[in-house]
All heavy atoms as a GROMACS GRO file, in nm:
protein
  526
    1MET      N    1  -5.442   1.171   2.229
    1MET     CA    2  -5.310   1.113   2.240
    1MET      C    3  -5.277   1.043   2.109
    1MET      O    4  -5.353   0.962   2.060
    1MET     CB    5  -5.306   1.017   2.357
    1MET     CG    6  -5.175   0.950   2.376
    1MET     SD    7  -5.184   0.831   2.508
    1MET     CE    8  -5.066   0.897   2.617
    2SER      N    9  -5.164   1.076   2.052
    2SER     CA   10  -5.126   1.016   1.925
    2SER      C   11  -5.036   0.895   1.948
    2SER      O   12  -4.971   0.882   2.050
    2SER     CB   13  -5.054   1.118   1.838
    2SER     OG   14  -4.935   1.158   1.902
    3ALA      N   15  -5.035   0.809   1.848
    3ALA     CA   16  -4.952   0.688   1.855
    3ALA      C   17  -4.805   0.728   1.839
    3ALA      O   18  -4.773   0.827   1.775
    3ALA     CB   19  -4.992   0.592   1.743
    4PRO      N   20  -4.714   0.654   1.902
    4PRO     CA   21  -4.573   0.686   1.888
    4PRO      C   22  -4.528   0.671   1.743
    4PRO      O   23  -4.575   0.584   1.670
    4PRO     CB   24  -4.502   0.585   1.978
    4PRO     CG   25  -4.600   0.476   2.000
    4PRO     CD   26  -4.737   0.536   1.983
    5ILE      N   27  -4.438   0.757   1.702
    5ILE     CA   28  -4.385   0.753   1.568
    5ILE      C   29  -4.262   0.662   1.568
    5ILE      O   30  -4.170   0.681   1.647
    5ILE     CB   31  -4.345   0.894   1.520
    5ILE    CG1   32  -4.469   0.982   1.515
    5ILE    CG2   33  -4.277   0.888   1.385
    5ILE    CD1   34  -4.439   1.127   1.485
    6LEU      N   35  -4.263   0.563   1.483
    6LEU     CA   36  -4.150   0.471   1.473
    6LEU      C   37  -4.057   0.521   1.363
    6LEU      O   38  -4.099   0.544   1.250
    6LEU     CB   39  -4.198   0.330   1.440
    6LEU     CG   40  -4.288   0.264   1.545
    6LEU    CD1   41  -4.334   0.128   1.497
    6LEU    CD2   42  -4.214   0.251   1.676
    7ILE      N   43  -3.933   0.541   1.397
    7ILE     CA   44  -3.833   0.582   1.299
    7ILE      C   45  -3.754   0.459   1.260
    7ILE      O   46  -3.689   0.397   1.342
    7ILE     CB   47  -3.740   0.690   1.358
    7ILE    CG1   48  -3.822   0.812   1.396
    7ILE    CG2   49  -3.631   0.725   1.259
    7ILE    CD1   50  -3.743   0.918   1.467
    8HIS      N   51  -3.766   0.423   1.132
    8HIS     CA   52  -3.697   0.304   1.083
    8HIS      C   53  -3.555   0.342   1.045
    8HIS      O   54  -3.532   0.426   0.960
    8HIS     CB   55  -3.770   0.246   0.964
    8HIS     CG   56  -3.704   0.126   0.906
    8HIS    ND1   57  -3.619   0.046   0.975
    8HIS    CD2   58  -3.713   0.070   0.785
    8HIS    CE1   59  -3.578  -0.052   0.898
    8HIS    NE2   60  -3.634  -0.039   0.782
    9SER      N   61  -3.460   0.280   1.111
    9SER     CA   62  -3.320   0.304   1.084
    9SER      C   63  -3.265   0.184   1.010
    9SER      O   64  -3.281   0.070   1.055
    9SER     CB   65  -3.245   0.325   1.215
    9SER     OG   66  -3.108   0.334   1.194
   10ARG      N   67  -3.201   0.208   0.899
   10ARG     CA   68  -3.144   0.097   0.823
   10ARG      C   69  -3.027   0.037   0.900
   10ARG      O   70  -2.951   0.107   0.964
   10ARG     CB   71  -3.097   0.146   0.687
   10ARG     CG   72  -3.213   0.180   0.598
   10ARG     CD   73  -3.169   0.240   0.468
   10ARG     NE   74  -3.087   0.148   0.391
   10ARG     CZ   75  -3.036   0.178   0.273
   10ARG    NH1   76  -3.058   0.296   0.220
   10ARG    NH2   77  -2.962   0.092   0.208
   11ARG      N   78  -3.015  -0.092   0.892
   11ARG     CA   79  -2.906  -0.161   0.962
   11ARG      C   80  -2.798  -0.206   0.866
   11ARG      O   81  -2.686  -0.232   0.908
   11ARG     CB   82  -2.962  -0.283   1.037
   11ARG     CG   83  -3.081  -0.250   1.124
   11ARG     CD   84  -3.065  -0.256   1.272
   11ARG     NE   85  -2.960  -0.330   1.327
   11ARG     CZ   86  -2.972  -0.444   1.395
   11ARG    NH1   87  -3.090  -0.496   1.414
   11ARG    NH2   88  -2.867  -0.502   1.447
   12LEU      N   89  -2.832  -0.219   0.737
   12LEU     CA   90  -2.736  -0.261   0.635
   12LEU      C   91  -2.741  -0.164   0.518
   12LEU      O   92  -2.849  -0.121   0.476
   12LEU     CB   93  -2.769  -0.402   0.584
   12LEU     CG   94  -2.751  -0.516   0.683
   12LEU    CD1   95  -2.809  -0.645   0.626
   12LEU    CD2   96  -2.605  -0.535   0.720
   13TYR      N   97  -2.624  -0.132   0.466
   13TYR     CA   98  -2.614  -0.039   0.354
   13TYR      C   99  -2.539  -0.103   0.238
   13TYR      O  100  -2.441  -0.174   0.259
   13TYR     CB  101  -2.538   0.088   0.396
   13TYR     CG  102  -2.612   0.169   0.498
   13TYR    CD1  103  -2.589   0.152   0.634
   13TYR    CD2  104  -2.706   0.263   0.460
   13TYR    CE1  105  -2.657   0.226   0.728
   13TYR    CE2  106  -2.776   0.338   0.554
   13TYR     CZ  107  -2.750   0.319   0.687
   13TYR     OH  108  -2.819   0.392   0.780
   14ARG      N  109  -2.582  -0.075   0.117
   14ARG     CA  110  -2.508  -0.116  -0.002
   14ARG      C  111  -2.383  -0.028  -0.012
   14ARG      O  112  -2.376   0.077   0.051
   14ARG     CB  113  -2.593  -0.100  -0.126
   14ARG     CG  114  -2.709  -0.196  -0.131
   14ARG     CD  115  -2.789  -0.175  -0.260
   14ARG     NE  116  -2.898  -0.269  -0.267
   14ARG     CZ  117  -2.889  -0.387  -0.329
   14ARG    NH1  118  -2.778  -0.422  -0.389
   14ARG    NH2  119  -2.993  -0.468  -0.331
   15VAL      N  120  -2.288  -0.070  -0.090
   15VAL     CA  121  -2.163   0.004  -0.105
   15VAL      C  122  -2.191   0.147  -0.152
   15VAL      O  123  -2.132   0.243  -0.102
   15VAL     CB  124  -2.066  -0.070  -0.200
   15VAL    CG1  125  -1.948   0.018  -0.237
   15VAL    CG2  126  -2.018  -0.199  -0.136
   16CYS      N  127  -2.284   0.164  -0.247
   16CYS     CA  128  -2.312   0.298  -0.298
   16CYS      C  129  -2.368   0.388  -0.188
   16CYS      O  130  -2.340   0.509  -0.185
   16CYS     CB  131  -2.405   0.294  -0.419
   16CYS     SG  132  -2.564   0.217  -0.387
   17ASP      N  133  -2.445   0.333  -0.094
   17ASP     CA  134  -2.496   0.411   0.019
   17ASP      C  135  -2.382   0.449   0.114
   17ASP      O  136  -2.376   0.561   0.162
   17ASP     CB  137  -2.603   0.333   0.095
   17ASP     CG  138  -2.723   0.301   0.009
   17ASP    OD1  139  -2.759   0.384  -0.076
   17ASP    OD2  140  -2.781   0.193   0.027
   18ALA      N  141  -2.294   0.353   0.141
   18ALA     CA  142  -2.179   0.380   0.228
   18ALA      C  143  -2.088   0.486   0.167
   18ALA      O  144  -2.030   0.569   0.238
   18ALA     CB  145  -2.101   0.252   0.255
   19MET      N  146  -2.077   0.486   0.035
   19MET     CA  147  -1.998   0.588  -0.034
   19MET      C  148  -2.051   0.726  -0.002
   19MET      O  149  -1.975   0.818   0.028
   19MET     CB  150  -2.002   0.565  -0.186
   19MET     CG  151  -1.926   0.444  -0.233
   19MET     SD  152  -1.960   0.400  -0.406
   19MET     CE  153  -1.936   0.555  -0.490
   20ARG      N  154  -2.183   0.742  -0.009
   20ARG     CA  155  -2.245   0.872   0.020
   20ARG      C  156  -2.231   0.909   0.167
   20ARG      O  157  -2.198   1.023   0.200
   20ARG     CB  158  -2.392   0.870  -0.020
   20ARG     CG  159  -2.413   0.884  -0.169
   20ARG     CD  160  -2.559   0.908  -0.202
   20ARG     NE  161  -2.641   0.788  -0.185
   20ARG     CZ  162  -2.654   0.693  -0.275
   20ARG    NH1  163  -2.591   0.701  -0.390
   20ARG    NH2  164  -2.730   0.588  -0.252
   21ILE      N  165  -2.252   0.813   0.255
   21ILE     CA  166  -2.245   0.841   0.399
   21ILE      C  167  -2.105   0.885   0.439
   21ILE      O  168  -2.089   0.981   0.515
   21ILE     CB  169  -2.288   0.717   0.480
   21ILE    CG1  170  -2.437   0.690   0.460
   21ILE    CG2  171  -2.255   0.733   0.628
   21ILE    CD1  172  -2.482   0.554   0.510
   22LEU      N  173  -2.004   0.817   0.387
   22LEU     CA  174  -1.866   0.844   0.426
   22LEU      C  175  -1.794   0.942   0.333
   22LEU      O  176  -1.680   0.980   0.359
   22LEU     CB  177  -1.787   0.713   0.432
   22LEU     CG  178  -1.833   0.614   0.539
   22LEU    CD1  179  -1.764   0.479   0.521
   22LEU    CD2  180  -1.807   0.671   0.678
   23SER      N  181  -1.860   0.982   0.225
   23SER     CA  182  -1.800   1.073   0.125
   23SER      C  183  -1.669   1.018   0.070
   23SER      O  184  -1.568   1.087   0.063
   23SER     CB  185  -1.777   1.212   0.185
   23SER     OG  186  -1.899   1.268   0.226
   24LEU      N  187  -1.672   0.889   0.035
   24LEU     CA  188  -1.555   0.822  -0.019
   24LEU      C  189  -1.591   0.758  -0.153
   24LEU      O  190  -1.707   0.728  -0.180
   24LEU     CB  191  -1.505   0.714   0.077
   24LEU     CG  192  -1.460   0.762   0.215
   24LEU    CD1  193  -1.432   0.644   0.306
   24LEU    CD2  194  -1.337   0.851   0.202
   25SER      N  195  -1.489   0.732  -0.234
   25SER     CA  196  -1.513   0.668  -0.363
   25SER      C  197  -1.533   0.517  -0.346
   25SER      O  198  -1.498   0.459  -0.242
   25SER     CB  199  -1.394   0.692  -0.457
   25SER     OG  200  -1.280   0.622  -0.411
   26ARG      N  201  -1.585   0.455  -0.451
   26ARG     CA  202  -1.608   0.310  -0.449
   26ARG      C  203  -1.477   0.236  -0.426
   26ARG      O  204  -1.472   0.141  -0.346
   26ARG     CB  205  -1.672   0.267  -0.581
   26ARG     CG  206  -1.692   0.117  -0.594
   26ARG     CD  207  -1.756   0.082  -0.727
   26ARG     NE  208  -1.890   0.137  -0.738
   26ARG     CZ  209  -2.001   0.076  -0.693
   26ARG    NH1  210  -1.991  -0.041  -0.635
   26ARG    NH2  211  -2.117   0.133  -0.706
   27SER      N  212  -1.371   0.276  -0.494
   27SER     CA  213  -1.243   0.205  -0.479
   27SER      C  214  -1.189   0.217  -0.337
   27SER      O  215  -1.131   0.121  -0.285
   27SER     CB  216  -1.141   0.254  -0.581
   27SER     OG  217  -1.116   0.391  -0.565
   28VAL      N  218  -1.207   0.332  -0.274
   28VAL     CA  219  -1.162   0.349  -0.135
   28VAL      C  220  -1.243   0.261  -0.042
   28VAL      O  221  -1.188   0.197   0.049
   28VAL     CB  222  -1.167   0.497  -0.092
   28VAL    CG1  223  -1.141   0.512   0.056
   28VAL    CG2  224  -1.068   0.579  -0.173
   29ILE      N  225  -1.373   0.254  -0.062
   29ILE     CA  226  -1.459   0.167   0.021
   29ILE      C  227  -1.411   0.022   0.011
   29ILE      O  228  -1.392  -0.045   0.113
   29ILE     CB  229  -1.607   0.177  -0.020
   29ILE    CG1  230  -1.663   0.317   0.009
   29ILE    CG2  231  -1.691   0.069   0.048
   29ILE    CD1  232  -1.685   0.349   0.154
   30TYR      N  233  -1.388  -0.026  -0.111
   30TYR     CA  234  -1.343  -0.165  -0.127
   30TYR      C  235  -1.203  -0.186  -0.070
   30TYR      O  236  -1.175  -0.294  -0.016
   30TYR     CB  237  -1.352  -0.208  -0.273
   30TYR     CG  238  -1.492  -0.248  -0.312
   30TYR    CD1  239  -1.570  -0.169  -0.395
   30TYR    CD2  240  -1.549  -0.366  -0.263
   30TYR    CE1  241  -1.700  -0.206  -0.429
   30TYR    CE2  242  -1.678  -0.405  -0.296
   30TYR     CZ  243  -1.753  -0.324  -0.379
   30TYR     OH  244  -1.880  -0.361  -0.411
   31GLU      N  245  -1.118  -0.088  -0.078
   31GLU     CA  246  -0.984  -0.100  -0.017
   31GLU      C  247  -0.996  -0.108   0.135
   31GLU      O  248  -0.925  -0.186   0.200
   31GLU     CB  249  -0.896   0.018  -0.058
   31GLU     CG  250  -0.756   0.012   0.003
   31GLU     CD  251  -0.681  -0.118  -0.024
   31GLU    OE1  252  -0.696  -0.174  -0.135
   31GLU    OE2  253  -0.607  -0.163   0.064
   32LEU      N  254  -1.085  -0.029   0.194
   32LEU     CA  255  -1.107  -0.035   0.339
   32LEU      C  256  -1.161  -0.172   0.380
   32LEU      O  257  -1.123  -0.226   0.484
   32LEU     CB  258  -1.204   0.076   0.383
   32LEU     CG  259  -1.151   0.218   0.374
   32LEU    CD1  260  -1.263   0.318   0.399
   32LEU    CD2  261  -1.036   0.239   0.471
   33ILE      N  262  -1.248  -0.228   0.299
   33ILE     CA  263  -1.302  -0.362   0.326
   33ILE      C  264  -1.189  -0.465   0.318
   33ILE      O  265  -1.173  -0.549   0.407
   33ILE     CB  266  -1.417  -0.395   0.229
   33ILE    CG1  267  -1.538  -0.307   0.259
   33ILE    CG2  268  -1.454  -0.544   0.238
   33ILE    CD1  269  -1.648  -0.313   0.155
   34ARG      N  270  -1.108  -0.458   0.211
   34ARG     CA  271  -0.997  -0.553   0.193
   34ARG      C  272  -0.897  -0.545   0.307
   34ARG      O  273  -0.845  -0.647   0.353
   34ARG     CB  274  -0.924  -0.528   0.061
   34ARG     CG  275  -0.987  -0.596  -0.058
   34ARG     CD  276  -0.897  -0.590  -0.180
   34ARG     NE  277  -0.884  -0.455  -0.233
   34ARG     CZ  278  -0.971  -0.396  -0.314
   34ARG    NH1  279  -1.078  -0.462  -0.352
   34ARG    NH2  280  -0.950  -0.274  -0.357
   35SER      N  281  -0.871  -0.423   0.356
   35SER     CA  282  -0.771  -0.405   0.462
   35SER      C  283  -0.826  -0.436   0.601
   35SER      O  284  -0.751  -0.439   0.697
   35SER     CB  285  -0.718  -0.261   0.459
   35SER     OG  286  -0.818  -0.170   0.498
   36GLY      N  287  -0.958  -0.457   0.611
   36GLY     CA  288  -1.019  -0.490   0.740
   36GLY      C  289  -1.057  -0.369   0.824
   36GLY      O  290  -1.100  -0.384   0.938
   37ARG      N  291  -1.042  -0.250   0.768
   37ARG     CA  292  -1.077  -0.129   0.843
   37ARG      C  293  -1.228  -0.102   0.840
   37ARG      O  294  -1.278  -0.030   0.925
   37ARG     CB  295  -1.001  -0.008   0.788
   37ARG     CG  296  -0.852  -0.016   0.820
   37ARG     CD  297  -0.773   0.094   0.756
   37ARG     NE  298  -0.813   0.228   0.793
   37ARG     CZ  299  -0.761   0.296   0.895
   37ARG    NH1  300  -0.667   0.242   0.970
   37ARG    NH2  301  -0.802   0.419   0.919
   38LEU      N  302  -1.298  -0.159   0.743
   38LEU     CA  303  -1.444  -0.144   0.732
   38LEU      C  304  -1.503  -0.283   0.713
   38LEU      O  305  -1.474  -0.351   0.614
   38LEU     CB  306  -1.480  -0.053   0.614
   38LEU     CG  307  -1.627  -0.025   0.590
   38LEU    CD1  308  -1.687   0.051   0.708
   38LEU    CD2  309  -1.646   0.056   0.462
   39ARG      N  310  -1.581  -0.327   0.811
   39ARG     CA  311  -1.641  -0.460   0.806
   39ARG      C  312  -1.757  -0.462   0.705
   39ARG      O  313  -1.824  -0.362   0.685
   39ARG     CB  314  -1.696  -0.500   0.943
   39ARG     CG  315  -1.589  -0.526   1.046
   39ARG     CD  316  -1.646  -0.565   1.181
   39ARG     NE  317  -1.716  -0.451   1.244
   39ARG     CZ  318  -1.848  -0.441   1.258
   39ARG    NH1  319  -1.927  -0.536   1.216
   39ARG    NH2  320  -1.902  -0.335   1.315
   40SER      N  321  -1.777  -0.579   0.646
   40SER     CA  322  -1.890  -0.596   0.555
   40SER      C  323  -1.938  -0.740   0.562
   40SER      O  324  -1.868  -0.828   0.614
   40SER     CB  325  -1.851  -0.559   0.413
   40SER     OG  326  -1.760  -0.653   0.362
   41VAL      N  327  -2.056  -0.762   0.508
   41VAL     CA  328  -2.113  -0.896   0.500
   41VAL      C  329  -2.164  -0.914   0.356
   41VAL      O  330  -2.179  -0.817   0.283
   41VAL     CB  331  -2.230  -0.916   0.600
   41VAL    CG1  332  -2.181  -0.905   0.743
   41VAL    CG2  333  -2.342  -0.819   0.574
   42THR      N  334  -2.187  -1.038   0.320
   42THR     CA  335  -2.246  -1.063   0.189
   42THR      C  336  -2.376  -1.139   0.206
   42THR      O  337  -2.390  -1.223   0.296
   42THR     CB  338  -2.152  -1.144   0.096
   42THR    OG1  339  -2.115  -1.264   0.163
   42THR    CG2  340  -2.029  -1.064   0.061
   43GLN      N  341  -2.471  -1.107   0.121
   43GLN     CA  342  -2.598  -1.179   0.112
   43GLN      C  343  -2.613  -1.214  -0.036
   43GLN      O  344  -2.636  -1.124  -0.118
   43GLN     CB  345  -2.714  -1.093   0.160
   43GLN     CG  346  -2.850  -1.156   0.142
   43GLN     CD  347  -2.862  -1.287   0.216
   43GLN    OE1  348  -2.828  -1.298   0.332
   43GLN    NE2  349  -2.912  -1.388   0.148
   44GLY      N  350  -2.591  -1.341  -0.066
   44GLY     CA  351  -2.586  -1.378  -0.207
   44GLY      C  352  -2.464  -1.314  -0.270
   44GLY      O  353  -2.353  -1.330  -0.222
   45ARG      N  354  -2.487  -1.236  -0.375
   45ARG     CA  355  -2.376  -1.167  -0.442
   45ARG      C  356  -2.366  -1.021  -0.401
   45ARG      O  357  -2.286  -0.946  -0.455
   45ARG     CB  358  -2.396  -1.176  -0.593
   45ARG     CG  359  -2.385  -1.320  -0.643
   45ARG     CD  360  -2.407  -1.331  -0.790
   45ARG     NE  361  -2.311  -1.247  -0.862
   45ARG     CZ  362  -2.308  -1.235  -0.992
   45ARG    NH1  363  -2.394  -1.300  -1.066
   45ARG    NH2  364  -2.220  -1.156  -1.049
   46THR      N  365  -2.449  -0.979  -0.307
   46THR     CA  366  -2.452  -0.840  -0.265
   46THR      C  367  -2.364  -0.816  -0.143
   46THR      O  368  -2.375  -0.886  -0.043
   46THR     CB  369  -2.597  -0.796  -0.231
   46THR    OG1  370  -2.680  -0.822  -0.343
   46THR    CG2  371  -2.603  -0.650  -0.196
   47ARG      N  372  -2.275  -0.719  -0.151
   47ARG     CA  373  -2.190  -0.680  -0.039
   47ARG      C  374  -2.265  -0.572   0.038
   47ARG      O  375  -2.310  -0.472  -0.018
   47ARG     CB  376  -2.058  -0.625  -0.092
   47ARG     CG  377  -1.974  -0.560   0.011
   47ARG     CD  378  -1.862  -0.637   0.068
   47ARG     NE  379  -1.802  -0.740  -0.012
   47ARG     CZ  380  -1.746  -0.847   0.043
   47ARG    NH1  381  -1.745  -0.862   0.174
   47ARG    NH2  382  -1.690  -0.938  -0.031
   48LEU      N  383  -2.283  -0.593   0.168
   48LEU     CA  384  -2.355  -0.500   0.254
   48LEU      C  385  -2.266  -0.457   0.370
   48LEU      O  386  -2.186  -0.536   0.421
   48LEU     CB  387  -2.483  -0.565   0.308
   48LEU     CG  388  -2.584  -0.608   0.202
   48LEU    CD1  389  -2.689  -0.699   0.263
   48LEU    CD2  390  -2.646  -0.487   0.136
   49ILE      N  391  -2.282  -0.334   0.411
   49ILE     CA  392  -2.202  -0.280   0.520
   49ILE      C  393  -2.296  -0.247   0.636
   49ILE      O  394  -2.388  -0.166   0.621
   49ILE     CB  395  -2.125  -0.154   0.475
   49ILE    CG1  396  -2.034  -0.193   0.358
   49ILE    CG2  397  -2.045  -0.095   0.589
   49ILE    CD1  398  -1.973  -0.078   0.286
   50PRO      N  399  -2.277  -0.314   0.750
   50PRO     CA  400  -2.363  -0.286   0.866
   50PRO      C  401  -2.346  -0.142   0.914
   50PRO      O  402  -2.236  -0.085   0.907
   50PRO     CB  403  -2.314  -0.384   0.972
   50PRO     CG  404  -2.237  -0.488   0.898
   50PRO     CD  405  -2.181  -0.421   0.777
   51ALA      N  406  -2.454  -0.084   0.964
   51ALA     CA  407  -2.448   0.052   1.020
   51ALA      C  408  -2.346   0.058   1.132
   51ALA      O  409  -2.273   0.157   1.145
   51ALA     CB  410  -2.586   0.093   1.069
   52SER      N  411  -2.335  -0.049   1.211
   52SER     CA  412  -2.238  -0.051   1.320
   52SER      C  413  -2.094  -0.046   1.268
   52SER      O  414  -2.006   0.013   1.331
   52SER     CB  415  -2.257  -0.175   1.407
   52SER     OG  416  -2.237  -0.293   1.331
   53ALA      N  417  -2.070  -0.104   1.150
   53ALA     CA  418  -1.936  -0.100   1.091
   53ALA      C  419  -1.901   0.042   1.047
   53ALA      O  420  -1.786   0.085   1.061
   53ALA     CB  421  -1.927  -0.195   0.972
   54ILE      N  422  -1.999   0.116   0.997
   54ILE     CA  423  -1.977   0.255   0.960
   54ILE      C  424  -1.945   0.337   1.085
   54ILE      O  425  -1.850   0.416   1.086
   54ILE     CB  426  -2.098   0.311   0.883
   54ILE    CG1  427  -2.110   0.240   0.748
   54ILE    CG2  428  -2.086   0.462   0.864
   54ILE    CD1  429  -2.235   0.270   0.670
   55ASP      N  430  -2.022   0.316   1.191
   55ASP     CA  431  -1.996   0.386   1.318
   55ASP      C  432  -1.858   0.352   1.372
   55ASP      O  433  -1.786   0.440   1.419
   55ASP     CB  434  -2.102   0.350   1.422
   55ASP     CG  435  -2.240   0.402   1.386
   55ASP    OD1  436  -2.249   0.499   1.306
   55ASP    OD2  437  -2.339   0.347   1.437
   56ASP      N  438  -1.821   0.224   1.365
   56ASP     CA  439  -1.689   0.181   1.414
   56ASP      C  440  -1.577   0.246   1.333
   56ASP      O  441  -1.474   0.285   1.388
   56ASP     CB  442  -1.675   0.029   1.408
   56ASP     CG  443  -1.765  -0.043   1.507
   56ASP    OD1  444  -1.818   0.023   1.599
   56ASP    OD2  445  -1.782  -0.165   1.490
   57TYR      N  446  -1.596   0.256   1.202
   57TYR     CA  447  -1.494   0.316   1.117
   57TYR      C  448  -1.478   0.465   1.150
   57TYR      O  449  -1.366   0.515   1.160
   57TYR     CB  450  -1.527   0.298   0.970
   57TYR     CG  451  -1.426   0.364   0.880
   57TYR    CD1  452  -1.296   0.318   0.872
   57TYR    CD2  453  -1.461   0.476   0.804
   57TYR    CE1  454  -1.201   0.381   0.793
   57TYR    CE2  455  -1.368   0.537   0.724
   57TYR     CZ  456  -1.239   0.491   0.717
   57TYR     OH  457  -1.145   0.553   0.639
   58ILE      N  458  -1.588   0.534   1.172
   58ILE     CA  459  -1.581   0.676   1.208
   58ILE      C  460  -1.510   0.692   1.343
   58ILE      O  461  -1.426   0.780   1.360
   58ILE     CB  462  -1.722   0.739   1.210
   58ILE    CG1  463  -1.778   0.744   1.068
   58ILE    CG2  464  -1.719   0.879   1.271
   58ILE    CD1  465  -1.925   0.778   1.059
   59ALA      N  466  -1.541   0.605   1.438
   59ALA     CA  467  -1.476   0.610   1.569
   59ALA      C  468  -1.326   0.583   1.554
   59ALA      O  469  -1.244   0.647   1.622
   59ALA     CB  470  -1.538   0.508   1.664
   60LEU      N  471  -1.288   0.491   1.465
   60LEU     CA  472  -1.147   0.463   1.439
   60LEU      C  473  -1.076   0.587   1.385
   60LEU      O  474  -0.967   0.620   1.430
   60LEU     CB  475  -1.135   0.347   1.339
   60LEU     CG  476  -0.995   0.315   1.287
   60LEU    CD1  477  -0.907   0.262   1.402
   60LEU    CD2  478  -1.002   0.217   1.174
   61LEU      N  479  -1.140   0.655   1.293
   61LEU     CA  480  -1.081   0.777   1.238
   61LEU      C  481  -1.063   0.884   1.346
   61LEU      O  482  -0.961   0.952   1.350
   61LEU     CB  483  -1.169   0.833   1.126
   61LEU     CG  484  -1.174   0.752   0.998
   61LEU    CD1  485  -1.272   0.816   0.899
   61LEU    CD2  486  -1.037   0.736   0.935
   62GLU      N  487  -1.162   0.894   1.436
   62GLU     CA  488  -1.153   0.991   1.545
   62GLU      C  489  -1.039   0.957   1.640
   62GLU      O  490  -0.966   1.045   1.686
   62GLU     CB  491  -1.285   1.002   1.619
   62GLU     CG  492  -1.394   1.069   1.535
   62GLU     CD  493  -1.530   1.066   1.602
   62GLU    OE1  494  -1.554   0.981   1.692
   62GLU    OE2  495  -1.614   1.147   1.561
   63ARG      N  496  -1.023   0.827   1.671
   63ARG     CA  497  -0.913   0.784   1.759
   63ARG      C  498  -0.779   0.814   1.695
   63ARG      O  499  -0.685   0.858   1.760
   63ARG     CB  500  -0.925   0.636   1.791
   63ARG     CG  501  -1.028   0.604   1.899
   63ARG     CD  502  -1.014   0.463   1.949
   63ARG     NE  503  -1.016   0.360   1.846
   63ARG     CZ  504  -1.124   0.305   1.793
   63ARG    NH1  505  -1.243   0.344   1.835
   63ARG    NH2  506  -1.117   0.211   1.701
   64GLU      N  507  -0.767   0.786   1.566
   64GLU     CA  508  -0.642   0.808   1.497
   64GLU      C  509  -0.608   0.957   1.487
   64GLU      O  510  -0.492   0.994   1.481
   64GLU     CB  511  -0.648   0.748   1.355
   64GLU     CG  512  -0.646   0.598   1.356
   64GLU     CD  513  -0.656   0.537   1.219
   64GLU    OE1  514  -0.687   0.609   1.121
   64GLU    OE2  515  -0.634   0.415   1.208
   65ALA      N  516  -0.709   1.042   1.486
   65ALA     CA  517  -0.687   1.186   1.477
   65ALA      C  518  -0.641   1.246   1.610
   65ALA      O  519  -0.586   1.355   1.612
   65ALA     CB  520  -0.814   1.256   1.429
   66SER      N  521  -0.664   1.174   1.718
   66SER     CA  522  -0.627   1.225   1.850
   66SER      C  523  -0.480   1.210   1.878
   66SER      O  524  -0.409   1.134   1.829
   66SER     CB  525  -0.704   1.151   1.959
   66SER     OG  526  -0.841   1.174   1.943
   0.00000   0.00000   0.00000
């Protein structure tokens, strides 16, 4: 019997990671943050985007497309 495999899922992403995940430019990411459509947090001088905020933004896009 083997030990369970733990899959580590990131909970916070840097802006450059969110850019890749969402296929958007840096300026668009920051505009979404400014407009409140994409939530973010700061730790020191670093802007981080929670994984839940990315999921919420995708769900918002899906709702708007309906």
